[in-house]
C-alpha angles and dihedrals in degrees: 000000000000114000118206117202113191094176135239103264119124092256123083123233098215090155094063092038092057094044089051091051089052092047091048091051091049098042105035088218124152105255130177119191134199104209103183106183095339106130097203114092112202113224117239093018123112107230148178135184106222138351133185110272093247089054091047092051090052089053090052090051091054095047121099089207135003124216109196150153119270098258118135098230093054095043091048093054093048094046092047087052088048095237127161106250137201111189131197115191119221117244129217094207089061093050092251092128138007094228130045091288090272088275094306097151092047095049091048094048092049093046088048090050087053091052094244100116145005113247124211115204096162109048091211087071095062096106091051091046091053090052091048092049091049089055096046123090120260106271116248120254114290114253137183088288093086097052089046089051092052091044091053091049094050093048088051089060090062099040 
């Protein structure tokens, strides 16, 4: 089962929801999607808006692969549970966040450089990214390296 996590921020993530709908239609895979405040409801994909964090962690544990936004909390949970991850950073220019995405693209690019995740920067490449993630080894357990990485990035914003 593929679990898709669109996050809980007040902006929707229709771009990823639509891409997941297309992927599900083409692949026939079992997909569950956490929509949060995304208004677009992908046809043929079982979805829910919100779950208590403990329930969400259990769903992540059961998933074979996770497709998610590039937020640090979601990525941390998935890495800690040693999941294969495909991450799509939210973009301000598409109305997916008011800020710069809290550095989502930078976080995704750095975690990809470290071999922890597969990043998607062009939504049309989602199917290929899923296949690459399936073929990649399960990432090692997350360590303090990731919070340190984020801390350094945040400090650099104010330097």
